[in-house]
C-alpha positions as CSV (number, residue, x, y, z in Angstrom):
1,M,0.0,0.0,0.0
2,S,1.4,3.4,-0.9
3,F,0.4,6.6,0.7
4,G,0.6,10.3,-0.2
5,P,1.3,13.3,1.9
6,V,-0.4,13.7,5.2
7,R,-0.7,16.4,7.9
8,G,2.8,17.2,9.1
9,S,4.6,15.1,6.4
10,T,5.0,15.3,2.7
11,T,6.8,11.9,2.6
12,G,3.8,9.6,2.9
13,R,5.9,7.3,5.0
14,P,3.7,4.6,6.7
15,I,4.6,5.7,10.2
16,M,3.5,9.3,9.4
17,V,0.3,8.1,7.9
18,L,-0.4,6.1,11.1
19,F,0.5,9.0,13.3
20,D,-1.8,11.2,11.3
21,I,-4.9,8.9,11.6
22,L,-4.2,8.1,15.2
23,G,-3.8,11.7,16.0
24,Q,-7.3,12.5,14.8
25,R,-9.9,12.9,17.5
26,W,-11.5,9.6,18.5
27,S,-9.3,7.3,16.3
28,L,-7.3,5.9,19.2
29,R,-10.3,5.8,21.4
30,I,-12.2,3.7,18.8
31,L,-9.3,1.2,18.6
32,W,-9.1,1.1,22.4
33,E,-12.8,0.5,22.9
34,L,-12.8,-2.4,20.4
35,R,-10.1,-4.2,22.4
36,Q,-12.7,-6.5,24.1
37,G,-14.5,-7.5,20.9
38,P,-17.1,-6.2,18.4
39,L,-19.4,-3.3,19.3
40,T,-22.4,-2.0,17.4
41,F,-22.2,1.6,16.2
42,R,-24.5,2.8,19.1
43,A,-22.5,0.8,21.7
44,L,-19.2,2.3,20.3
45,R,-20.7,5.8,20.3
46,D,-21.7,5.3,24.0
47,A,-18.2,3.9,24.8
48,C,-16.7,7.0,23.2
49,D,-18.6,9.3,25.5
50,G,-21.2,10.2,22.8
51,A,-18.9,11.2,20.0
52,S,-20.9,12.8,17.2
53,P,-22.2,10.2,14.7
54,T,-20.7,12.1,11.8
55,V,-17.2,12.1,13.3
56,L,-17.5,8.5,14.4
57,N,-18.5,7.5,10.9
58,T,-15.6,9.4,9.4
59,R,-13.1,7.8,11.7
60,L,-14.5,4.3,11.2
61,K,-14.3,4.8,7.5
62,A,-10.6,5.8,7.7
63,L,-9.8,3.0,10.1
64,R,-11.5,0.5,7.7
65,Q,-9.7,1.9,4.7
66,L,-6.4,1.3,6.6
67,G,-7.4,-2.3,7.4
68,L,-7.4,-1.7,11.2
69,V,-11.2,-2.0,11.7
70,D,-13.9,-4.0,9.9
71,L,-17.7,-4.3,10.2
72,G,-18.8,-7.8,11.0
73,P,-22.2,-9.3,11.8
74,D,-21.9,-8.3,15.5
75,G,-20.7,-4.8,14.8
76,Y,-17.3,-3.1,14.4
77,L,-14.2,-5.0,15.3
78,R,-10.5,-4.8,15.1
79,T,-8.8,-6.7,12.3
80,A,-5.7,-8.8,12.8
81,D,-3.6,-5.6,12.1
82,G,-5.8,-3.7,14.4
83,D,-5.2,-6.3,17.2
84,D,-1.5,-6.1,16.5
85,L,-1.5,-2.3,16.8
86,G,-3.7,-2.6,19.9
87,K,-1.0,-4.8,21.6
88,R,1.6,-2.2,20.7
89,L,-0.6,0.5,22.1
90,A,-1.1,-1.5,25.3
91,D,2.7,-1.6,25.6
92,L,2.8,2.2,25.1
93,D,0.1,2.5,27.8
94,R,2.2,0.6,30.3
95,W,5.3,2.7,29.4
96,A,3.2,5.9,29.9
97,N,2.0,4.8,33.3
98,A,5.5,3.9,34.5
99,W,6.7,7.3,33.1
100,A,4.0,9.1,35.0
101,D,4.8,7.3,38.2
102,R,8.4,8.5,37.8
103,S,7.3,12.1,37.2
104,D,6.1,14.7,39.7
105,P,2.9,16.7,39.1
106,E,4.7,19.4,37.2
107,G,6.0,16.8,34.7
108,Q,9.6,16.9,35.9
109,Q,11.5,13.7,36.2
110,Q,12.1,12.7,39.8
111,S,15.7,11.9,40.8
C-alpha cells in the first residue's frame, strides 16, 4: 500500500500516515474500545462518550480503509492488524503509566 502526503509530512511514510490517523480525535479511542471485541455503532458511540455520529462514521471509514477495523455481523471489530496495533498501544500505555509514576505533578523527572 502506498500513501501520499499527510498532515505534518510530505513523505507519505507509513509511520507518518499512522500518526496522522491516530492523531485525529476519536481514532485511538475507537481502537481502544474495540479491544474486548465487536461493538455496534451505538455501543461504540456510547463507549466514546457520545462522539458525534458524523465524526465517528468518518473515523471508522478511515480505520476501515487502513485495514485496522472492519464491520462484521456483530458490529465493528479490530482486524488482525488492528489487534497487533492494539497490543503495541497497550505496551505504550504501560510505558506511559510507568513514566507518569516517575514524574512529579509538574511533569519533571524525579531523581
